[in-house]
PQR file with spaces between the fields and no chain letter, atoms N, CA, C, O and H, PARSE charges and radii, in Angstrom:
ATOM       1  N    MET     1     136.263   55.097 -100.628 -0.4000 1.5000
ATOM       2  CA   MET     1     135.246   54.114 -100.307 -0.0000 2.0000
ATOM       3  C    MET     1     134.893   53.338 -101.574  0.5500 1.7000
ATOM       4  O    MET     1     134.758   53.910 -102.656 -0.5500 1.4000
ATOM       5  N    TYR     2     134.750   52.056 -101.418 -0.4000 1.5000
ATOM       6  CA   TYR     2     134.369   51.176 -102.521 -0.0000 2.0000
ATOM       7  C    TYR     2     133.190   50.336 -102.069  0.5500 1.7000
ATOM       8  O    TYR     2     133.212   49.744 -100.990 -0.5500 1.4000
ATOM       9  H    TYR     2     134.860   51.591 -100.540  0.4000 1.0000
ATOM      10  N    LEU     3     132.162   50.288 -102.901 -0.4000 1.5000
ATOM      11  CA   LEU     3     131.002   49.460 -102.591 -0.0000 2.0000
ATOM      12  C    LEU     3     130.949   48.283 -103.544  0.5500 1.7000
ATOM      13  O    LEU     3     130.732   48.444 -104.745 -0.5500 1.4000
ATOM      14  H    LEU     3     132.144   50.769 -103.778  0.4000 1.0000
ATOM      15  N    LYS     4     131.153   47.087 -102.985 -0.4000 1.5000
ATOM      16  CA   LYS     4     130.908   45.886 -103.781 -0.0000 2.0000
ATOM      17  C    LYS     4     129.399   45.714 -103.819  0.5500 1.7000
ATOM      18  O    LYS     4     128.692   46.210 -102.941 -0.5500 1.4000
ATOM      19  H    LYS     4     131.330   46.957 -102.010  0.4000 1.0000
ATOM      20  N    ASN     5     128.903   45.016 -104.831 -0.4000 1.5000
ATOM      21  CA   ASN     5     127.465   44.784 -104.861 -0.0000 2.0000
ATOM      22  C    ASN     5     127.146   43.517 -105.642  0.5500 1.7000
ATOM      23  O    ASN     5     127.967   43.012 -106.407 -0.5500 1.4000
ATOM      24  H    ASN     5     129.476   44.614 -105.544  0.4000 1.0000
ATOM      25  N    ASN     6     125.952   43.026 -105.432 -0.4000 1.5000
ATOM      26  CA   ASN     6     125.481   41.861 -106.176 -0.0000 2.0000
ATOM      27  C    ASN     6     124.302   42.238 -107.074  0.5500 1.7000
ATOM      28  O    ASN     6     123.413   41.429 -107.337 -0.5500 1.4000
ATOM      29  H    ASN     6     125.285   43.437 -104.810  0.4000 1.0000
ATOM      30  N    LEU     7     124.322   43.477 -107.530 -0.4000 1.5000
ATOM      31  CA   LEU     7     123.243   44.001 -108.357 -0.0000 2.0000
ATOM      32  C    LEU     7     123.088   43.232 -109.663  0.5500 1.7000
ATOM      33  O    LEU     7     121.968   42.953 -110.092 -0.5500 1.4000
ATOM      34  H    LEU     7     125.044   44.135 -107.316  0.4000 1.0000
ATOM      35  N    ASP     8     124.187   42.894 -110.286 -0.4000 1.5000
ATOM      36  CA   ASP     8     124.166   42.146 -111.541 -0.0000 2.0000
ATOM      37  C    ASP     8     123.409   40.821 -111.370  0.5500 1.7000
ATOM      38  O    ASP     8     122.562   40.464 -112.189 -0.5500 1.4000
ATOM      39  H    ASP     8     125.097   43.121 -109.938  0.4000 1.0000
ATOM      40  N    LYS     9     123.731   40.111 -110.302 -0.4000 1.5000
ATOM      41  CA   LYS     9     123.094   38.825 -110.019 -0.0000 2.0000
ATOM      42  C    LYS     9     121.591   38.999 -109.762  0.5500 1.7000
ATOM      43  O    LYS     9     120.773   38.257 -110.306 -0.5500 1.4000
ATOM      44  H    LYS     9     124.420   40.400 -109.637  0.4000 1.0000
ATOM      45  N    LEU    10     121.236   39.983 -108.930 -0.4000 1.5000
ATOM      46  CA   LEU    10     119.825   40.224 -108.618 -0.0000 2.0000
ATOM      47  C    LEU    10     119.035   40.622 -109.867  0.5500 1.7000
ATOM      48  O    LEU    10     117.914   40.159 -110.079 -0.5500 1.4000
ATOM      49  H    LEU    10     121.900   40.586 -108.488  0.4000 1.0000
ATOM      50  N    ARG    11     119.629   41.477 -110.676 -0.4000 1.5000
ATOM      51  CA   ARG    11     118.969   41.933 -111.901 -0.0000 2.0000
ATOM      52  C    ARG    11     118.712   40.764 -112.839  0.5500 1.7000
ATOM      53  O    ARG    11     117.624   40.639 -113.402 -0.5500 1.4000
ATOM      54  H    ARG    11     120.539   41.853 -110.503  0.4000 1.0000
ATOM      55  N    LYS    12     119.711   39.912 -113.004 -0.4000 1.5000
ATOM      56  CA   LYS    12     119.573   38.761 -113.900 -0.0000 2.0000
ATOM      57  C    LYS    12     118.557   37.747 -113.370  0.5500 1.7000
ATOM      58  O    LYS    12     117.855   37.107 -114.153 -0.5500 1.4000
ATOM      59  H    LYS    12     120.595   40.014 -112.547  0.4000 1.0000
ATOM      60  N    LEU    13     118.476   37.596 -112.041 -0.4000 1.5000
ATOM      61  CA   LEU    13     117.478   36.700 -111.460 -0.0000 2.0000
ATOM      62  C    LEU    13     116.055   37.161 -111.781  0.5500 1.7000
ATOM      63  O    LEU    13     115.138   36.348 -111.898 -0.5500 1.4000
ATOM      64  H    LEU    13     119.046   38.116 -111.405  0.4000 1.0000
ATOM      65  N    LYS    14     115.888   38.469 -111.920 -0.4000 1.5000
ATOM      66  CA   LYS    14     114.577   39.023 -112.297 -0.0000 2.0000
ATOM      67  C    LYS    14     114.359   38.981 -113.804  0.5500 1.7000
ATOM      68  O    LYS    14     113.282   39.325 -114.290 -0.5500 1.4000
ATOM      69  H    LYS    14     116.633   39.130 -111.825  0.4000 1.0000
ATOM      70  N    GLY    15     115.395   38.554 -114.550 -0.4000 1.5000
ATOM      71  CA   GLY    15     115.270   38.474 -116.003 -0.0000 2.0000
ATOM      72  C    GLY    15     115.293   39.819 -116.703  0.5500 1.7000
ATOM      73  O    GLY    15     114.719   39.975 -117.781 -0.5500 1.4000
ATOM      74  H    GLY    15     116.271   38.275 -114.156  0.4000 1.0000
ATOM      75  N    LEU    16     115.958   40.793 -116.090 -0.4000 1.5000
ATOM      76  CA   LEU    16     116.003   42.141 -116.648 -0.0000 2.0000
ATOM      77  C    LEU    16     117.338   42.429 -117.317  0.5500 1.7000
ATOM      78  O    LEU    16     118.387   42.001 -116.836 -0.5500 1.4000
ATOM      79  H    LEU    16     116.424   40.666 -115.214  0.4000 1.0000
ATOM      80  N    THR    17     117.295   43.150 -118.422 -0.4000 1.5000
ATOM      81  CA   THR    17     118.515   43.677 -119.022 -0.0000 2.0000
ATOM      82  C    THR    17     118.892   44.938 -118.254  0.5500 1.7000
ATOM      83  O    THR    17     118.092   45.461 -117.478 -0.5500 1.4000
ATOM      84  H    THR    17     116.443   43.498 -118.813  0.4000 1.0000
ATOM      85  N    GLN    18     120.096   45.419 -118.467 -0.4000 1.5000
ATOM      86  CA   GLN    18     120.493   46.680 -117.843 -0.0000 2.0000
ATOM      87  C    GLN    18     119.560   47.801 -118.280  0.5500 1.7000
ATOM      88  O    GLN    18     119.183   48.646 -117.468 -0.5500 1.4000
ATOM      89  H    GLN    18     120.746   44.995 -119.097  0.4000 1.0000
ATOM      90  N    GLU    19     119.191   47.814 -119.540 -0.4000 1.5000
ATOM      91  CA   GLU    19     118.301   48.850 -120.078 -0.0000 2.0000
ATOM      92  C    GLU    19     116.930   48.813 -119.391  0.5500 1.7000
ATOM      93  O    GLU    19     116.399   49.852 -119.000 -0.5500 1.4000
ATOM      94  H    GLU    19     119.498   47.128 -120.199  0.4000 1.0000
ATOM      95  N    GLU    20     116.368   47.621 -119.249 -0.4000 1.5000
ATOM      96  CA   GLU    20     115.059   47.484 -118.603 -0.0000 2.0000
ATOM      97  C    GLU    20     115.119   47.925 -117.137  0.5500 1.7000
ATOM      98  O    GLU    20     114.226   48.621 -116.652 -0.5500 1.4000
ATOM      99  H    GLU    20     116.800   46.777 -119.567  0.4000 1.0000
ATOM     100  N    PHE    21     116.172   47.516 -116.448 -0.4000 1.5000
ATOM     101  CA   PHE    21     116.324   47.894 -115.053 -0.0000 2.0000
ATOM     102  C    PHE    21     116.520   49.402 -114.925  0.5500 1.7000
ATOM     103  O    PHE    21     115.951   50.032 -114.033 -0.5500 1.4000
ATOM     104  H    PHE    21     116.897   46.951 -116.842  0.4000 1.0000
ATOM     105  N    ALA    22     117.313   49.973 -115.806 -0.4000 1.5000
ATOM     106  CA   ALA    22     117.528   51.421 -115.806 -0.0000 2.0000
ATOM     107  C    ALA    22     116.204   52.165 -115.997  0.5500 1.7000
ATOM     108  O    ALA    22     115.951   53.170 -115.332 -0.5500 1.4000
ATOM     109  H    ALA    22     117.774   49.461 -116.531  0.4000 1.0000
ATOM     110  N    ASN    23     115.377   51.676 -116.891 -0.4000 1.5000
ATOM     111  CA   ASN    23     114.076   52.309 -117.113 -0.0000 2.0000
ATOM     112  C    ASN    23     113.213   52.252 -115.858  0.5500 1.7000
ATOM     113  O    ASN    23     112.514   53.214 -115.542 -0.5500 1.4000
ATOM     114  H    ASN    23     115.582   50.860 -117.430  0.4000 1.0000
ATOM     115  N    GLU    24     113.259   51.131 -115.140 -0.4000 1.5000
ATOM     116  CA   GLU    24     112.506   50.999 -113.886 -0.0000 2.0000
ATOM     117  C    GLU    24     112.961   52.039 -112.857  0.5500 1.7000
ATOM     118  O    GLU    24     112.152   52.593 -112.113 -0.5500 1.4000
ATOM     119  H    GLU    24     113.827   50.350 -115.397  0.4000 1.0000
ATOM     120  N    LEU    25     114.279   52.292 -112.833 -0.4000 1.5000
ATOM     121  CA   LEU    25     114.847   53.223 -111.852 -0.0000 2.0000
ATOM     122  C    LEU    25     114.864   54.667 -112.339  0.5500 1.7000
ATOM     123  O    LEU    25     115.161   55.587 -111.577 -0.5500 1.4000
ATOM     124  H    LEU    25     114.936   51.842 -113.437  0.4000 1.0000
ATOM     125  N    LYS    26     114.540   54.856 -113.627 -0.4000 1.5000
ATOM     126  CA   LYS    26     114.591   56.192 -114.247 -0.0000 2.0000
ATOM     127  C    LYS    26     116.011   56.765 -114.245  0.5500 1.7000
ATOM     128  O    LYS    26     116.228   57.942 -113.958 -0.5500 1.4000
ATOM     129  H    LYS    26     114.298   54.109 -114.246  0.4000 1.0000
ATOM     130  N    VAL    27     116.974   55.887 -114.576 -0.4000 1.5000
ATOM     131  CA   VAL    27     118.368   56.289 -114.755 -0.0000 2.0000
ATOM     132  C    VAL    27     118.834   55.737 -116.104  0.5500 1.7000
ATOM     133  O    VAL    27     118.090   55.014 -116.767 -0.5500 1.4000
ATOM     134  H    VAL    27     116.797   54.931 -114.810  0.4000 1.0000
ATOM     135  N    SER    28     120.038   56.069 -116.505 -0.4000 1.5000
ATOM     136  CA   SER    28     120.552   55.563 -117.780 -0.0000 2.0000
ATOM     137  C    SER    28     121.094   54.137 -117.626  0.5500 1.7000
ATOM     138  O    SER    28     121.420   53.698 -116.523 -0.5500 1.4000
ATOM     139  H    SER    28     120.642   56.657 -115.966  0.4000 1.0000
ATOM     140  N    ARG    29     121.182   53.435 -118.744 -0.4000 1.5000
ATOM     141  CA   ARG    29     121.795   52.109 -118.750 -0.0000 2.0000
ATOM     142  C    ARG    29     123.244   52.207 -118.296  0.5500 1.7000
ATOM     143  O    ARG    29     123.750   51.316 -117.615 -0.5500 1.4000
ATOM     144  H    ARG    29     120.918   53.792 -119.640  0.4000 1.0000
ATOM     145  N    GLN    30     123.911   53.296 -118.676 -0.4000 1.5000
ATOM     146  CA   GLN    30     125.307   53.495 -118.301 -0.0000 2.0000
ATOM     147  C    GLN    30     125.461   53.604 -116.789  0.5500 1.7000
ATOM     148  O    GLN    30     126.460   53.147 -116.235 -0.5500 1.4000
ATOM     149  H    GLN    30     123.500   54.020 -119.230  0.4000 1.0000
ATOM     150  N    THR    31     124.474   54.208 -116.114 -0.4000 1.5000
ATOM     151  CA   THR    31     124.515   54.310 -114.660 -0.0000 2.0000
ATOM     152  C    THR    31     124.421   52.925 -114.034  0.5500 1.7000
ATOM     153  O    THR    31     125.179   52.606 -113.118 -0.5500 1.4000
ATOM     154  H    THR    31     123.662   54.580 -116.564  0.4000 1.0000
ATOM     155  N    VAL    32     123.502   52.106 -114.519 -0.4000 1.5000
ATOM     156  CA   VAL    32     123.364   50.738 -114.004 -0.0000 2.0000
ATOM     157  C    VAL    32     124.661   49.974 -114.230  0.5500 1.7000
ATOM     158  O    VAL    32     125.143   49.295 -113.323 -0.5500 1.4000
ATOM     159  H    VAL    32     122.887   52.365 -115.263  0.4000 1.0000
ATOM     160  N    SER    33     125.226   50.074 -115.416 -0.4000 1.5000
ATOM     161  CA   SER    33     126.473   49.389 -115.730 -0.0000 2.0000
ATOM     162  C    SER    33     127.603   49.837 -114.802  0.5500 1.7000
ATOM     163  O    SER    33     128.360   49.010 -114.293 -0.5500 1.4000
ATOM     164  H    SER    33     124.834   50.626 -116.152  0.4000 1.0000
ATOM     165  N    ALA    34     127.710   51.139 -114.587 -0.4000 1.5000
ATOM     166  CA   ALA    34     128.778   51.675 -113.736 -0.0000 2.0000
ATOM     167  C    ALA    34     128.624   51.207 -112.291  0.5500 1.7000
ATOM     168  O    ALA    34     129.618   50.900 -111.632 -0.5500 1.4000
ATOM     169  H    ALA    34     127.095   51.810 -115.000  0.4000 1.0000
ATOM     170  N    ILE    35     127.390   51.151 -111.794 -0.4000 1.5000
ATOM     171  CA   ILE    35     127.159   50.665 -110.430 -0.0000 2.0000
ATOM     172  C    ILE    35     127.543   49.186 -110.344  0.5500 1.7000
ATOM     173  O    ILE    35     128.261   48.779 -109.430 -0.5500 1.4000
ATOM     174  H    ILE    35     126.583   51.401 -112.330  0.4000 1.0000
ATOM     175  N    GLU    36     127.064   48.391 -111.293 -0.4000 1.5000
ATOM     176  CA   GLU    36     127.360   46.957 -111.279 -0.0000 2.0000
ATOM     177  C    GLU    36     128.851   46.672 -111.337  0.5500 1.7000
ATOM     178  O    GLU    36     129.325   45.702 -110.746 -0.5500 1.4000
ATOM     179  H    GLU    36     126.481   48.722 -112.035  0.4000 1.0000
ATOM     180  N    ASN    37     129.591   47.513 -112.046 -0.4000 1.5000
ATOM     181  CA   ASN    37     131.030   47.301 -112.209 -0.0000 2.0000
ATOM     182  C    ASN    37     131.873   48.012 -111.154  0.5500 1.7000
ATOM     183  O    ASN    37     133.101   48.006 -111.238 -0.5500 1.4000
ATOM     184  H    ASN    37     129.207   48.302 -112.526  0.4000 1.0000
ATOM     185  N    GLY    38     131.228   48.621 -110.166 -0.4000 1.5000
ATOM     186  CA   GLY    38     131.957   49.275 -109.083 -0.0000 2.0000
ATOM     187  C    GLY    38     132.646   50.556 -109.481  0.5500 1.7000
ATOM     188  O    GLY    38     133.551   51.015 -108.784 -0.5500 1.4000
ATOM     189  H    GLY    38     130.230   48.625 -110.098  0.4000 1.0000
ATOM     190  N    LYS    39     132.235   51.145 -110.596 -0.4000 1.5000
ATOM     191  CA   LYS    39     132.853   52.386 -111.060 -0.0000 2.0000
ATOM     192  C    LYS    39     132.101   53.626 -110.579  0.5500 1.7000
ATOM     193  O    LYS    39     132.572   54.751 -110.741 -0.5500 1.4000
ATOM     194  H    LYS    39     131.501   50.772 -111.163  0.4000 1.0000
ATOM     195  N    TYR    40     130.925   53.405 -109.985 -0.4000 1.5000
ATOM     196  CA   TYR    40     130.095   54.512 -109.522 -0.0000 2.0000
ATOM     197  C    TYR    40     129.342   54.067 -108.285  0.5500 1.7000
ATOM     198  O    TYR    40     128.710   53.010 -108.281 -0.5500 1.4000
ATOM     199  H    TYR    40     130.543   52.490 -109.853  0.4000 1.0000
ATOM     200  N    ASN    41     129.407   54.873 -107.234 -0.4000 1.5000
ATOM     201  CA   ASN    41     128.627   54.612 -106.023 -0.0000 2.0000
ATOM     202  C    ASN    41     127.321   55.384 -106.128  0.5500 1.7000
ATOM     203  O    ASN    41     127.339   56.600 -106.319 -0.5500 1.4000
ATOM     204  H    ASN    41     129.920   55.731 -107.237  0.4000 1.0000
ATOM     205  N    PRO    42     126.196   54.706 -106.008 -0.5600 1.5000
ATOM     206  CA   PRO    42     124.920   55.400 -106.149  0.2800 2.0000
ATOM     207  C    PRO    42     124.668   56.350 -104.984  0.5500 1.7000
ATOM     208  O    PRO    42     125.214   56.179 -103.894 -0.5500 1.4000
ATOM     209  N    SER    43     123.833   57.350 -105.235 -0.4000 1.5000
ATOM     210  CA   SER    43     123.397   58.225 -104.146 -0.0000 2.0000
ATOM     211  C    SER    43     122.607   57.385 -103.150  0.5500 1.7000
ATOM     212  O    SER    43     122.175   56.276 -103.465 -0.5500 1.4000
ATOM     213  H    SER    43     123.389   57.489 -106.120  0.4000 1.0000
ATOM     214  N    LEU    44     122.428   57.909 -101.976 -0.4000 1.5000
ATOM     215  CA   LEU    44     121.653   57.200 -100.963 -0.0000 2.0000
ATOM     216  C    LEU    44     120.222   56.978 -101.446  0.5500 1.7000
ATOM     217  O    LEU    44     119.651   55.909 -101.231 -0.5500 1.4000
ATOM     218  H    LEU    44     122.779   58.810 -101.720  0.4000 1.0000
ATOM     219  N    ASP    45     119.644   57.986 -102.098 -0.4000 1.5000
ATOM     220  CA   ASP    45     118.288   57.849 -102.637 -0.0000 2.0000
ATOM     221  C    ASP    45     118.204   56.699 -103.635  0.5500 1.7000
ATOM     222  O    ASP    45     117.281   55.886 -103.578 -0.5500 1.4000
ATOM     223  H    ASP    45     120.108   58.854 -102.272  0.4000 1.0000
ATOM     224  N    LEU    46     119.170   56.635 -104.547 -0.4000 1.5000
ATOM     225  CA   LEU    46     119.160   55.580 -105.552 -0.0000 2.0000
ATOM     226  C    LEU    46     119.404   54.214 -104.919  0.5500 1.7000
ATOM     227  O    LEU    46     118.789   53.225 -105.319 -0.5500 1.4000
ATOM     228  H    LEU    46     119.919   57.295 -104.593  0.4000 1.0000
ATOM     229  N    ALA    47     120.288   54.156 -103.944 -0.4000 1.5000
ATOM     230  CA   ALA    47     120.541   52.886 -103.245 -0.0000 2.0000
ATOM     231  C    ALA    47     119.263   52.387 -102.571  0.5500 1.7000
ATOM     232  O    ALA    47     118.969   51.192 -102.607 -0.5500 1.4000
ATOM     233  H    ALA    47     120.788   54.959 -103.619  0.4000 1.0000
ATOM     234  N    PHE    48     118.499   53.301 -101.956 -0.4000 1.5000
ATOM     235  CA   PHE    48     117.224   52.916 -101.340 -0.0000 2.0000
ATOM     236  C    PHE    48     116.232   52.438 -102.392  0.5500 1.7000
ATOM     237  O    PHE    48     115.525   51.453 -102.178 -0.5500 1.4000
ATOM     238  H    PHE    48     118.738   54.272 -101.927  0.4000 1.0000
ATOM     239  N    GLU    49     116.175   53.130 -103.531 -0.4000 1.5000
ATOM     240  CA   GLU    49     115.269   52.710 -104.612 -0.0000 2.0000
ATOM     241  C    GLU    49     115.610   51.304 -105.095  0.5500 1.7000
ATOM     242  O    GLU    49     114.720   50.479 -105.306 -0.5500 1.4000
ATOM     243  H    GLU    49     116.749   53.930 -103.705  0.4000 1.0000
ATOM     244  N    ILE    50     116.889   51.039 -105.267 -0.4000 1.5000
ATOM     245  CA   ILE    50     117.334   49.712 -105.709 -0.0000 2.0000
ATOM     246  C    ILE    50     116.958   48.658 -104.674  0.5500 1.7000
ATOM     247  O    ILE    50     116.444   47.596 -105.026 -0.5500 1.4000
ATOM     248  H    ILE    50     117.611   51.709 -105.096  0.4000 1.0000
ATOM     249  N    ALA    51     117.211   48.944 -103.402 -0.4000 1.5000
ATOM     250  CA   ALA    51     116.883   47.996 -102.334 -0.0000 2.0000
ATOM     251  C    ALA    51     115.381   47.731 -102.284  0.5500 1.7000
ATOM     252  O    ALA    51     114.961   46.582 -102.147 -0.5500 1.4000
ATOM     253  H    ALA    51     117.628   49.806 -103.116  0.4000 1.0000
ATOM     254  N    LEU    52     114.583   48.763 -102.391 -0.4000 1.5000
ATOM     255  CA   LEU    52     113.127   48.594 -102.384 -0.0000 2.0000
ATOM     256  C    LEU    52     112.655   47.784 -103.580  0.5500 1.7000
ATOM     257  O    LEU    52     111.753   46.955 -103.455 -0.5500 1.4000
ATOM     258  H    LEU    52     114.925   49.697 -102.502  0.4000 1.0000
ATOM     259  N    TYR    53     113.258   48.018 -104.735 -0.4000 1.5000
ATOM     260  CA   TYR    53     112.875   47.294 -105.945 -0.0000 2.0000
ATOM     261  C    TYR    53     113.044   45.784 -105.750  0.5500 1.7000
ATOM     262  O    TYR    53     112.197   44.997 -106.173 -0.5500 1.4000
ATOM     263  H    TYR    53     113.990   48.691 -104.836  0.4000 1.0000
ATOM     264  N    PHE    54     114.135   45.396 -105.111 -0.4000 1.5000
ATOM     265  CA   PHE    54     114.422   43.976 -104.899 -0.0000 2.0000
ATOM     266  C    PHE    54     113.899   43.453 -103.565  0.5500 1.7000
ATOM     267  O    PHE    54     114.089   42.284 -103.231 -0.5500 1.4000
ATOM     268  H    PHE    54     114.823   46.036 -104.767  0.4000 1.0000
ATOM     269  N    ASN    55     113.236   44.332 -102.801 -0.4000 1.5000
ATOM     270  CA   ASN    55     112.717   43.958 -101.483 -0.0000 2.0000
ATOM     271  C    ASN    55     113.837   43.438 -100.577  0.5500 1.7000
ATOM     272  O    ASN    55     113.695   42.418  -99.902 -0.5500 1.4000
ATOM     273  H    ASN    55     113.081   45.282 -103.072  0.4000 1.0000
ATOM     274  N    LYS    56     114.935   44.160 -100.584 -0.4000 1.5000
ATOM     275  CA   LYS    56     116.119   43.819  -99.785 -0.0000 2.0000
ATOM     276  C    LYS    56     116.547   45.060  -99.012  0.5500 1.7000
ATOM     277  O    LYS    56     116.081   46.165  -99.286 -0.5500 1.4000
ATOM     278  H    LYS    56     115.050   44.988 -101.132  0.4000 1.0000
ATOM     279  N    THR    57     117.433   44.869  -98.049 -0.4000 1.5000
ATOM     280  CA   THR    57     118.028   46.020  -97.377 -0.0000 2.0000
ATOM     281  C    THR    57     119.217   46.497  -98.217  0.5500 1.7000
ATOM     282  O    THR    57     119.747   45.758  -99.047 -0.5500 1.4000
ATOM     283  H    THR    57     117.812   43.970  -97.826  0.4000 1.0000
ATOM     284  N    ILE    58     119.614   47.722  -97.987 -0.4000 1.5000
ATOM     285  CA   ILE    58     120.791   48.245  -98.684 -0.0000 2.0000
ATOM     286  C    ILE    58     122.002   47.362  -98.396  0.5500 1.7000
ATOM     287  O    ILE    58     122.810   47.096  -99.286 -0.5500 1.4000
ATOM     288  H    ILE    58     119.183   48.322  -97.313  0.4000 1.0000
ATOM     289  N    GLU    59     122.122   46.911  -97.151 -0.4000 1.5000
ATOM     290  CA   GLU    59     123.269   46.097  -96.751 -0.0000 2.0000
ATOM     291  C    GLU    59     123.295   44.735  -97.453  0.5500 1.7000
ATOM     292  O    GLU    59     124.361   44.137  -97.597 -0.5500 1.4000
ATOM     293  H    GLU    59     121.465   47.127  -96.428  0.4000 1.0000
ATOM     294  N    GLU    60     122.149   44.249  -97.885 -0.4000 1.5000
ATOM     295  CA   GLU    60     122.106   42.982  -98.613 -0.0000 2.0000
ATOM     296  C    GLU    60     122.580   43.136 -100.065  0.5500 1.7000
ATOM     297  O    GLU    60     122.938   42.154 -100.714 -0.5500 1.4000
ATOM     298  H    GLU    60     121.283   44.735  -97.768  0.4000 1.0000
ATOM     299  N    ILE    61     122.578   44.356 -100.556 -0.4000 1.5000
ATOM     300  CA   ILE    61     122.963   44.606 -101.948 -0.0000 2.0000
ATOM     301  C    ILE    61     124.354   45.222 -102.051  0.5500 1.7000
ATOM     302  O    ILE    61     125.153   44.834 -102.904 -0.5500 1.4000
ATOM     303  H    ILE    61     122.287   45.154 -100.028  0.4000 1.0000
ATOM     304  N    PHE    62     124.637   46.185 -101.174 -0.4000 1.5000
ATOM     305  CA   PHE    62     125.905   46.913 -101.229 -0.0000 2.0000
ATOM     306  C    PHE    62     126.760   46.576 -100.020  0.5500 1.7000
ATOM     307  O    PHE    62     126.299   46.649  -98.881 -0.5500 1.4000
ATOM     308  H    PHE    62     123.988   46.500 -100.481  0.4000 1.0000
ATOM     309  N    ILE    63     128.016   46.205 -100.277 -0.4000 1.5000
ATOM     310  CA   ILE    63     128.951   45.837  -99.219 -0.0000 2.0000
ATOM     311  C    ILE    63     130.112   46.828  -99.235  0.5500 1.7000
ATOM     312  O    ILE    63     130.832   46.953 -100.225 -0.5500 1.4000
ATOM     313  H    ILE    63     128.391   46.146 -101.202  0.4000 1.0000
ATOM     314  N    TYR    64     130.273   47.522  -98.123 -0.4000 1.5000
ATOM     315  CA   TYR    64     131.324   48.533  -98.018 -0.0000 2.0000
ATOM     316  C    TYR    64     132.690   47.878  -97.877  0.5500 1.7000
ATOM     317  O    TYR    64     132.861   46.934  -97.107 -0.5500 1.4000
ATOM     318  H    TYR    64     129.688   47.421  -97.318  0.4000 1.0000
ATOM     319  N    GLU    65     133.652   48.384  -98.623 -0.4000 1.5000
ATOM     320  CA   GLU    65     135.053   47.979  -98.488 -0.0000 2.0000
ATOM     321  C    GLU    65     135.912   49.212  -98.469  0.5500 1.7000
ATOM     322  O    GLU    65     135.675   50.164  -99.213 -0.5500 1.4000
ATOM     323  H    GLU    65     133.512   49.151  -99.249  0.4000 1.0000
ATOM     324  N    LYS    66     136.921   49.191  -97.606 -0.4000 1.5000
ATOM     325  CA   LYS    66     137.881   50.284  -97.639 -0.0000 2.0000
ATOM     326  C    LYS    66     138.670   50.176  -98.931  0.5500 1.7000
ATOM     327  O    LYS    66     138.891   49.076  -99.438 -0.5500 1.4000
ATOM     328  H    LYS    66     137.113   48.417  -97.002  0.4000 1.0000
ATOM     329  N    GLU    67     139.089   51.293  -99.457 -0.4000 1.5000
ATOM     330  CA   GLU    67     139.791   51.317 -100.741 -0.0000 2.0000
ATOM     331  C    GLU    67     141.047   50.461 -100.734  0.5500 1.7000
ATOM     332  O    GLU    67     141.345   49.803 -101.730 -0.5500 1.4000
ATOM     333  H    GLU    67     138.910   52.187  -99.045  0.4000 1.0000
ATOM     334  N    GLU    68     141.804   50.455  -99.613 -0.4000 1.5000
ATOM     335  CA   GLU    68     143.038   49.670  -99.612 -0.0000 2.0000
ATOM     336  C    GLU    68     142.746   48.182  -99.761  0.5500 1.7000
ATOM     337  O    GLU    68     143.542   47.461 -100.362 -0.5500 1.4000
ATOM     338  H    GLU    68     141.562   50.990  -98.803  0.4000 1.0000
ATOM     339  N    ASN    69     141.611   47.700  -99.221 -0.4000 1.5000
ATOM     340  CA   ASN    69     141.237   46.295  -99.403 -0.0000 2.0000
ATOM     341  C    ASN    69     140.904   46.012 -100.855  0.5500 1.7000
ATOM     342  O    ASN    69     141.251   44.958 -101.387 -0.5500 1.4000
ATOM     343  H    ASN    69     140.964   48.285  -98.732  0.4000 1.0000
ATOM     344  N    HIS    70     140.235   46.948 -101.487 -0.4000 1.5000
ATOM     345  CA   HIS    70     139.862   46.791 -102.891 -0.0000 2.0000
ATOM     346  C    HIS    70     141.097   46.766 -103.792  0.5500 1.7000
ATOM     347  O    HIS    70     141.165   45.980 -104.736 -0.5500 1.4000
ATOM     348  H    HIS    70     139.953   47.804 -101.054  0.4000 1.0000
ATOM     349  N    GLU    71     142.064   47.624 -103.499 -0.4000 1.5000
ATOM     350  CA   GLU    71     143.257   47.723 -104.330 -0.0000 2.0000
ATOM     351  C    GLU    71     144.157   46.508 -104.221  0.5500 1.7000
ATOM     352  O    GLU    71     144.902   46.216 -105.156 -0.5500 1.4000
ATOM     353  H    GLU    71     142.008   48.264 -102.732  0.4000 1.0000
ATOM     354  N    LYS    72     144.111   45.789 -103.106 -0.4000 1.5000
ATOM     355  CA   LYS    72     144.971   44.619 -102.907 -0.0000 2.0000
ATOM     356  C    LYS    72     144.529   43.431 -103.740  0.5500 1.7000
ATOM     357  O    LYS    72     145.312   42.508 -103.966 -0.5500 1.4000
ATOM     358  H    LYS    72     143.506   46.026 -102.346  0.4000 1.0000
ATOM     359  N    LYS    73     143.293   43.438 -104.196 -0.4000 1.5000
ATOM     360  CA   LYS    73     142.757   42.282 -104.922 -0.0000 2.0000
ATOM     361  C    LYS    73     143.218   42.253 -106.350  0.5500 1.7000
ATOM     362  O    LYS    73     142.856   41.344 -107.097 -0.5500 1.4000
ATOM     363  H    LYS    73     142.657   44.188 -104.012  0.4000 1.0000
């Protein structure tokens, strides 16, 4: 499973660095970076926290893709 996301765009619209956003979520900057770059899928709890922070639904932030679709790109 691969989750595309627009977290980077949303974070920048709020004027936050990865470090600042990580502090808001109580996670490491590396976790935020890994999520933004598609290298880490957040837990359901963290995905809900992110969605609530931006006042969006999870589906508005994270887009599910099957791995074979991701690999073809």
